[in-house]
C-alpha positions in Angstrom: 33.2 -14.1 -5.6 31.0 -17.0 -4.2 30.2 -19.7 -6.6 26.9 -20.4 -8.0 25.1 -23.5 -8.6 24.0 -22.0 -12.4 25.0 -19.3 -14.1 22.2 -18.3 -17.1 23.8 -16.6 -20.5 21.2 -14.1 -21.8 18.7 -12.0 -20.3 15.2 -12.7 -23.0 12.5 -14.8 -22.3 14.1 -18.4 -21.9 16.6 -16.6 -19.6 14.0 -14.9 -17.3 12.4 -18.0 -16.8 15.0 -20.2 -16.3 17.1 -18.1 -14.2 13.8 -17.4 -11.6 12.9 -20.9 -11.6 16.1 -21.8 -10.6 16.2 -19.1 -7.4 12.8 -20.0 -6.6 14.5 -23.8 -6.1 16.6 -22.3 -4.2 19.7 -22.8 -6.2 21.9 -19.6 -6.3 21.9 -18.1 -9.7 23.4 -15.3 -11.9 22.0 -13.7 -15.1 24.3 -12.2 -17.6 23.3 -9.8 -19.9 25.4 -7.7 -22.4 22.6 -5.3 -23.5 19.3 -5.1 -21.3 17.0 -7.9 -19.7 13.5 -8.5 -21.6 14.9 -9.7 -24.7 13.9 -9.5 -28.1 9.8 -10.2 -27.4 9.5 -7.3 -25.4 11.6 -4.8 -27.0 11.8 -5.6 -30.6 9.3 -9.0 -31.4 6.2 -9.5 -29.8 4.9 -6.7 -27.5 5.9 -3.6 -30.0 4.5 -5.3 -33.4 1.2 -6.5 -31.5 0.6 -2.4 -30.8 1.4 -1.5 -34.0 -1.1 -4.4 -35.2 -3.9 -2.9 -33.4 -3.1 0.6 -34.1 -3.4 -0.2 -37.8 -6.3 -2.1 -37.3 -8.1 0.8 -35.2 -7.1 3.1 -37.6 -5.0 4.9 -36.2 -1.6 7.1 -38.0 1.4 5.7 -38.1 3.1 8.3 -34.9 0.4 7.4 -33.0 1.3 3.3 -33.5 4.4 3.6 -32.4 3.7 5.4 -29.9 1.4 2.9 -28.9 4.5 0.3 -29.2 6.6 2.7 -26.7 3.9 2.8 -24.4 3.8 -1.2 -24.4 6.9 -1.6 -23.9 7.2 0.8 -20.9 4.3 -1.2 -19.1 6.0 -4.0 -19.3 9.7 -3.3 -18.9 9.5 -3.0 -14.7 8.4 -6.9 -14.6 11.8 -7.8 -16.7 13.7 -5.6 -14.6 17.4 -6.3 -13.1 15.5 -5.2 -10.2 12.4 -7.7 -10.1 15.0 -10.4 -10.8 17.6 -9.1 -8.0 14.1 -9.3 -5.8 13.4 -12.7 -6.7 16.8 -14.0 -5.6 18.8 -13.7 -9.0 21.7 -12.2 -9.4 22.5 -9.8 -12.5 25.5 -9.1 -13.9 26.0 -7.0 -17.3 28.5 -7.6 -19.8 29.8 -9.6 -23.0 29.7 -13.8 -21.5 32.0 -16.7 -23.4 32.5 -19.8 -22.2 36.2 -21.3 -21.3 37.0 -24.5 -22.5 35.9 -26.0 -19.4 32.3 -25.0 -19.6 33.2 -21.9 -17.0 31.2 -18.4 -18.0 34.0 -15.9 -18.4 32.5 -12.3 -18.0 34.8 -9.6 -19.5 37.9 -11.5 -18.3 36.3 -12.7 -15.0 35.7 -16.2 -14.1 32.1 -16.6 -12.7 32.1 -20.3 -10.6 29.3 -22.6 -11.2 28.4 -25.8 -11.6 26.3 -25.5 -13.9 25.3 -23.1 -17.4 22.5 -22.4 -18.9 22.8 -21.1 -22.2 19.9 -18.7 -23.6 21.6 -16.2 -26.0 18.6 -16.2 -28.1 18.5 -15.4 -31.9 19.0 -12.4 -34.1 17.0 -11.7 -36.9 18.7 -12.9 -40.4 19.1 -11.1 -43.5 18.7 -12.7 -46.8 21.6 -13.4 -49.8 21.1 -10.4 -52.2 22.9 -9.4 -54.6 23.5 -5.8 -53.9 22.1 -5.5 -50.3 25.1 -4.2 -48.1 25.2 -4.8 -44.3 22.6 -2.1 -43.5 20.8 -2.3 -46.3 17.6 -3.5 -45.2 15.5 -3.4 -41.9 14.7 -6.1 -40.1 11.7 -6.8 -37.4 14.9 -5.8 -35.1 15.2 -2.6 -36.0 12.3 -1.4 -37.7 11.2 0.2 -34.4 13.7 3.2 -35.3 11.9 4.3 -38.1 11.4 8.1 -38.1 8.5 8.0 -40.4 6.3 5.2 -42.7 7.8 3.9 -45.5 6.3 5.0 -48.8 7.1 1.8 -50.7 7.7 -1.0 -48.5 9.4 -4.4 -49.8 8.7 -7.3 -47.6 11.1 -10.7 -48.4 9.4 -13.4 -46.4 6.0 -14.8 -46.1 6.1 -16.1 -42.6 4.0 -14.8 -39.7 6.6 -12.0 -39.2 6.5 -10.9 -42.8 2.9 -11.2 -43.2 1.6 -9.5 -39.8 3.8 -6.6 -40.4 3.2 -6.1 -44.3 -1.1 -6.2 -43.8 0.0 -4.0 -40.7 2.0 -1.0 -42.7 -0.7 -1.2 -45.3 -3.3 -0.4 -43.1 -1.2 2.4 -42.1 -0.8 3.9 -45.6 2.3 2.3 -47.0 2.2 0.3 -50.5 3.6 -3.0 -49.4 4.5 -6.2 -51.8 5.3 -9.4 -50.1 8.0 -11.5 -52.0 7.9 -15.2 -50.9 9.7 -17.7 -52.2 7.5 -20.4 -50.9 4.5 -21.3 -53.3 1.9 -19.8 -50.7 2.3 -17.4 -47.7 2.4 -19.3 -44.1 3.5 -22.3 -46.0 4.1 -24.2 -42.7 0.3 -23.9 -42.0 -2.9 -25.1 -43.1 -2.9 -24.4 -47.2 -6.9 -23.0 -46.9 -5.6 -20.9 -43.8 -2.9 -19.6 -46.3 -5.2 -19.3 -48.7 -7.5 -17.0 -46.5 -4.3 -15.0 -45.2 -3.7 -14.1 -49.0 -6.8 -12.4 -49.8 -6.9 -10.7 -46.3 -3.6 -8.9 -47.4 -4.6 -8.1 -50.9 -8.2 -7.1 -49.7 -6.0 -4.6 -47.4 -4.0 -3.9 -50.8 -0.4 -5.8 -50.1 0.7 -6.8 -53.2 1.5 -10.8 -52.9 4.5 -12.8 -55.4 4.2 -15.9 -53.9 6.5 -18.7 -55.2 8.9 -16.0 -56.5 12.6 -15.9 -54.9 13.9 -12.2 -54.3 17.6 -12.1 -55.4 19.2 -8.5 -55.8 18.3 -5.1 -55.3 19.8 -1.8 -57.1 19.7 1.4 -57.5 19.2 3.9 -60.2 17.9 7.8 -61.1 14.4 5.9 -60.0 15.4 4.6 -56.2 16.0 1.4 -55.5 14.2 -2.0 -56.5 13.8 -5.7 -56.0 14.5 -8.1 -58.3 13.0 -11.5 -58.1 13.9 -14.8 -60.1 11.0 -14.6 -62.2 12.3 -10.9 -63.3 9.8 -8.6 -61.2 11.0 -5.8 -60.4 9.7 -4.0 -56.9 10.7 -0.3 -56.2 10.6 0.4 -52.9 12.1 3.2 -50.4 12.3 0.6 -47.4 12.9 -3.1 -47.4 11.8 -5.4 -44.8 13.6 -8.7 -44.1 11.5 -11.5 -42.4 13.0 -14.3 -43.4 13.8 -16.1 -40.1 16.5 -16.0 -37.6 20.1 -17.0 -36.9 20.9 -18.4 -33.7 23.6 -16.5 -31.4 26.2 -19.1 -31.1 29.2 -17.8 -32.9 32.0 -15.8 -31.2 31.4 -17.2 -27.2 33.1 -20.1 -27.1 30.9 -22.9 -27.9 32.9 -24.8 -30.0 36.2 -24.6 -27.7 33.9 -25.8 -24.7 32.8 -29.1 -26.2 29.7 -28.0 -27.2 28.2 -29.1 -31.3 26.1 -26.8 -33.4 24.1 -27.7 -36.0 24.1 -27.2 -39.8 22.1 -23.7 -39.0 24.3 -23.3 -35.9 22.0 -24.2 -32.9 23.4 -25.9 -29.9 22.8 -28.9 -29.8 21.2 -31.0 -27.1 19.4 -34.1 -25.6 15.7 -34.2 -25.0 16.5 -33.0 -21.2 18.0 -29.7 -22.7 21.2 -31.1 -22.0 24.4 -30.0 -24.6 27.4 -32.1 -25.5 29.1 -30.4 -22.7 27.8 -32.0 -19.5 27.7 -28.7 -17.8 26.0 -26.9 -20.2 21.9 -26.6 -20.8 20.4 -24.2 -23.3 16.5 -23.2 -24.2 14.9 -21.0 -26.5 16.2 -19.9 -30.1 19.2 -20.9 -29.4 18.3 -24.5 -29.7 16.3 -25.6 -33.1 13.7 -27.1 -30.3 12.0 -23.8 -30.1 10.5 -21.0 -32.4 8.6 -19.1 -30.0 8.7 -17.1 -26.5 6.0 -19.1 -24.9 7.6 -22.4 -25.9 11.2 -21.3 -24.6 9.8 -20.3 -21.2 8.7 -23.6 -21.2 12.0 -25.2 -22.2 13.5 -23.1 -20.1 12.0 -24.2 -16.8 12.7 -27.5 -17.0 16.3 -26.8 -18.6 17.2 -25.2 -15.0 15.2 -27.6 -13.0 17.4 -30.1 -14.8 20.3 -28.5 -14.2 20.3 -27.6 -10.9 18.1 -30.3 -9.5 19.9 -33.1 -11.8 16.2 -34.3 -12.9 15.7 -35.4 -16.1 12.8 -33.6 -17.6 12.1 -33.9 -21.3 11.1 -31.2 -23.8 10.7 -33.2 -27.1 7.1 -34.1 -26.3 5.5 -30.5 -25.8 3.4 -29.0 -28.3 4.0 -26.3 -30.0 1.1 -23.9 -30.1 1.1 -20.9 -32.7 -0.2 -17.6 -34.1 -0.1 -15.3 -36.8 -1.5 -12.0 -35.7 -2.6 -11.5 -39.1 -6.2 -10.6 -39.6 -8.0 -13.2 -39.4 -5.7 -14.4 -36.9 -4.6 -18.1 -37.6 -4.0 -20.0 -34.8 -2.7 -24.0 -34.5 -1.3 -26.2 -32.4 0.4 -30.0 -33.6 0.4 -31.2 -36.9 -3.6 -31.0 -38.5 -2.5 -33.2 -41.4 -0.1 -35.5 -40.1 0.2 -38.9 -41.2 -1.8 -40.8 -38.4 -4.7 -38.7 -38.7 -7.2 -40.2 -40.2 -9.8 -37.6 -40.4 -10.2 -34.2 -39.8 -13.5 -32.2 -38.9 -13.9 -28.5 -40.3 -16.6 -26.1 -38.9 -16.8 -23.0 -41.2 -17.3 -20.1 -39.3 -20.5 -19.2 -40.8 -21.8 -21.7 -38.7 -20.6 -20.0 -35.9 -23.0 -17.5 -34.9 -20.6 -15.0 -32.7 -18.7 -14.7 -35.9 -22.4 -14.2 -38.1 -23.0 -11.5 -35.5 -19.7 -9.8 -35.7 -20.1 -9.7 -39.8 -17.0 -11.6 -39.8 -17.3 -15.0 -40.5 -14.5 -15.7 -42.7 -12.3 -18.8 -41.5 -12.8 -21.6 -40.2 -12.0 -24.4 -37.2 -10.3 -27.7 -38.2 -9.2 -30.2 -35.7 -7.8 -33.9 -36.5 -8.3 -37.3 -34.6 -6.7 -40.6 -34.4 -8.9 -43.6 -34.7 -9.9 -43.5 -31.1 -10.9 -39.8 -31.1 -8.0 -38.2 -29.6 -7.1 -34.8 -31.1 -3.9 -34.6 -32.9 -3.9 -30.9 -33.4 -5.9 -28.6 -35.0 -6.0 -25.0 -36.7 -8.5 -22.1 -36.3 -8.8 -19.1 -38.3 -10.5 -16.1 -37.3 -11.1 -13.3 -35.2 -9.3 -14.3 -31.6 -8.4 -17.1 -33.0 -5.4 -17.2 -30.7 -7.4 -16.9 -27.6 -9.8 -20.0 -28.7 -6.6 -22.0 -28.8 -5.7 -22.3 -25.7 -8.5 -25.0 -25.3 -7.3 -27.2 -28.5 -3.7 -26.7 -27.1 -4.7 -27.9 -23.5 -6.4 -31.3 -25.6 -3.6 -31.9 -27.3 -1.0 -31.7 -24.8 -3.8 -33.9 -22.1 -4.3 -36.5 -24.9 -7.9 -35.6 -24.9 -10.6 -37.2 -26.8 -13.3 -35.1 -28.9 -15.8 -36.4 -26.4 -14.1 -34.6 -23.5 -14.0 -31.4 -25.2 -18.1 -31.6 -26.6 -19.4 -32.9 -22.9 -17.6 -29.5 -21.5 -20.4 -26.6 -21.4 -19.0 -24.0 -23.1 -20.5 -20.1 -23.0 -22.6 -18.8 -25.9 -22.1 -17.2 -28.4 -18.1 -16.8 -28.3 -15.8 -17.7 -31.1 -14.9 -20.8 -29.6 -18.0 -22.5 -30.5 -16.2 -23.4 -34.0 -14.0 -25.9 -31.7 -17.1 -27.0 -29.9 -19.0 -27.6 -33.2 -16.3 -29.6 -34.3 -16.0 -31.8 -31.6 -19.7 -32.5 -31.4 -19.3 -33.3 -34.9 -17.0 -35.8 -34.0 -19.1 -37.3 -31.1 -22.2 -37.9 -33.4 -20.0 -39.5 -36.1 -19.1 -41.8 -33.3 -22.7 -42.4 -32.7 -23.3 -43.0 -36.3 -21.2 -46.3 -36.1 -23.1 -49.6 -36.7 -22.1 -50.9 -33.0 -23.3 -47.9 -31.3 -26.4 -47.6 -33.9 -26.7 -51.2 -32.7 -26.9 -50.8 -29.2 -29.0 -47.6 -29.2 -31.6 -49.6 -30.5 -31.5 -52.3 -28.7 -31.9 -50.2 -25.5 -34.7 -48.2 -26.8 -36.5 -51.5 -28.0 -35.6 -52.5 -24.6 -37.1 -49.3 -23.0 -40.4 -49.6 -25.1 -41.2 -53.1 -23.9 -40.5 -52.3 -20.4 -43.4 -49.4 -21.1 -45.6 -51.4 -22.4 -45.8 -54.0 -19.5 -46.8 -51.0 -17.2 
């Protein structure tokens, strides 16, 4: 077999984009996948979950919701298929890959000679450490799609985006749902006001929320299964869903033997160019600690592939990571809106966004954080279609734009993006109220009046 410029291990988002990027650059590329190309996002993550959420929102039944999820997968699957990759110039190989000590990929005993390697093995849902929980005792975002019917009573362990999204969806489909979150609030990584709105929304849909109370054990008796919390609360359930994060797929594939350092949680350690401690191997996506989202994995994989095959040193560390919790209302954020260095924030409640008022859904807000020069550092948008509005805010953060740039762009009316525009206009008007600006305006106005009197 002829040698390759790059061998990509893993056929999820990072692997697909990395392989296609390298092929587009003219490299000889092979992609090795143990199961099916497309990865978690297509088969068990983004696509089916959003179809389920949409069906629950539309008041459809469980069977229809699951059919929608399968239909979404079927419609998108051809774009990520081996045939599509081969057409793009990528050689697709199936089987379990491991690394030899020198960093060469070995596919079920057969070495694949290559100049470089891109590790894109992703991550798998992690099960919580609960007394009495066997290895098959809980559903995850990966396995719940095998459900034959709607859970009667669903206990969700974890109050992050996945836990909140699925809890609300199943409650709307008709399950009795309880969320147990060890953090004191849902979505602990987001704006506290956003967390409060999401909790209110989940409870309005019938979800019982136990925040700040850690799940510790499960047990079974004559009445069925129950989850016990550290606070002594007993939560009966027919199905348990673990939504407590992911574990990188890095063990058992020869990484340590190949000189690739792993961090304390098992992620492949990389430098800012996404190169591992083995100089022949780069890594991108969930297998590293640098990415938590599909879109970031794709951006990083493109950079890593180019660095690997061209010898460039494009850095990934400065890429802002937009994120969306697809609850109702949605929570969309980018950057760190409350980070140090943000001397002021501006908030527009959506009771002042005319489109939200017209849609009879004004819950939510838009909040942006600015530095002293008016540059936008980040922001949070809570409301319908918040994820769609986030694109403009992400661009502003990425490009280092100031509020005046957003305020100066004409926006269509009435839209949900009026919240962001209004926040930017607030910042612009606040600048005009500053003493130097007011003094300059008064001087120009006086001059204008004096000229007018001489005419």
